[in-house]
N, C-alpha and C positions, 0 to 999 in steps of 0.2 A: 747847190750854190756854195755852201761852206767848203766843200771839198775842193771845188775849182778855185776858189779864192785862196785857200790855204796853199794849194799847189803853186799858184801864180806868185804869191808873196814869198814862198820858200825859194823861189828862183833868185830873189834879191836879198832877203833877210834871213837871219838865223831862225831855226824852227820855232823857238819860243815866241819871237815877235810875229812870225807868220801865223802861228796858232792864235795868239791874242787878237790879231786883226780879224781872223775868220770868226772867232767867237763874238767879238764886238759887232761885226757886220750882221751876223745872224740875229743878235739881240735887237739891233736897230730895225731890221727888216720886219721883225715880228712885233715891233712896238714894245718889246720886252714884256709881252702879255703873260707868257707862261712863267717868266721869272718873277713878275709881280704876284702871281698866284702862289708861287713857292714862298715868297716873303710873307704874305698874309697868312698862309697856312702855318708857317713856322711860328709866327707871332701868336696864333690862336692857342698854342700849347701852353701859354701862360694862363689860360682860363681854367676854372674849376668845373665848369659844366658846359653842356652843348649850347645852351642859349647864349652864354657869354662868349663862347668861342665863335659863334656865328656873328655876333656883334663886332668882335675884334676884326674878323675878316672883312667886314663892311667898312671899317675905318681906313681912310686913305693914308694915314701916317704909318711909318715903318718903325717897329721896335727893335730891341736888341737881338731877339731871336731871328727876326727877319733879315737883319743886316748880316748876321753870321751865316745864315743859310745861303744867302745870295753870294757872299764872298767865297764860301766853300764851293758852291756850285760852279761859279765862273773859274775858280782856281783849278778844280779838278778837270773841267772841260778843256781848259787851256793846256794843262799838263798832259792830258791824254792825247789831245790833238797834236801837240808837239812831238810826243813819242811816236805817233802813227806816221807823222811826216817823214821820219827817219827810216821807216820800214817800207820795202817795196809793196805797192798796192795797199798800204795801210789806210790811205785817205778814203778808200772805198767804204771803210767802216763808218765814215760820217754820213754816207748815203743810207746805209743800213740803219743807223741811229735815227735819222730823220724819219724814215718810213715807219719803223717799229714804234717810235715814241708817239707819232700821230695816230697810229692805229689803236694805241692804248686809250687815247682820248675818245675815239669813236666807240670803242667797246664799253668803257665805263659810262660815258655820257648817255648811251642808248639803253643800257641794261640795268643801271643802278638808279634807284629812286633819288629824286632831288630833295635836299635836306630842308630847303626853305619853303614857306607857304606861298610866297610870291615868286613870279618868274624871274629868271636872270640868265646870264650867259651859259650857265650849266644846263639850261633846259633846251638849248638849241637842238640837241640830238635826242631829246627825250621822245620815246614812242617810235623811234626808227625801227623798221622791221628787223628781225634777227638775221634775215638773209643779207641785209645790207652790212650788218656787223661782220658776218662770216666772210662776205666778199672783201671788205676792207682789210680784215686780218689776213686773209689769204694773199691779197695783192701785196700788202706790206711785207709779208714773209717771202714772197717770190722775189720782190725787188731786193730785199736784204740778202737773200741767198745768192742771187745772181751777182750781187756786188761783192760779197765777202765769204761765200761758200760755208765752210765748216764753222768759222767763228759766228756767222750769222745764225746758223741753226741752233747753236748753243745759246746765243743771245736771245733769240726769239722764244725759246723755251723758258728762259729765266725771266724775260719780260712778261710772259703770260702768267707765270706763277706769282711774280711780284704784283701784277695788276689784280689778281684774285685776292692776294693778301691785303692790298690797299683798299679794295672794295669792301672787304670784311671789316677792316679797321674803321673806315669812314662811316659805314653803316652803324657799327656798334657805338662809335663815339659821337657822331653827329646826326644819325638817322638817315644818312645818305650822302651823296656827293654835292659839291658846289663847284662853281666855275674856278674858284681858287684851288680846290683840291685836285681838279682836273689838270690845272697848270702845273701843280707840284708833281703829279703823276707823270706828265710829259717830260719834265726836267729830270726826274728820277730815272725814267726809262732810257732817256738819251745817255745819261751818264753810265748806266749799267751796260749798255751796248758798247760804249767807248772803252770801258774798263775791260770787258770781255775781249774786245779786239786787241788791246794792249797785252793782255795776258796770253792770248793764243796766236797772235799774228807773228 
């Protein structure tokens, strides 16, 4: 959807405005759920221990860390999308970014323990069979590669490595993942794919 909207807007507006429109539309269509997770996760880094970090992520207010994280997230996505608009076939990287970032959610949500005692959004995928995770990852990679070829192969490898690093970090810091850290993982993976696309396309 983002790729199609960016392409349509670019027919009328400069790349930066077209990119901003596409990023804003994507945030609205997802209810800014992943962005909210990123903000809460960033705010939790002001805590000294896991218990306090989990409490901060439950708080609906957004602190300084969260505001900065969201601002940087939207700025980088807008700048990367604008750069890809100017390159032949560049917008197909948005398709790859969407597929790979969502597969990150499936993998982490299904395989990594939940950090809280009570259920939450992060438990939706808990207990999913490993075969489902493999299928989701494979399907996302196929979609990405068909969309962006070499750039997608590099991006898929980097997304996989970053997901492993994030899983280790969250488990060590919080005892597992939460819905917020999954949202942060999705946003991070999407940005990583876009940046790889800008660098290689």
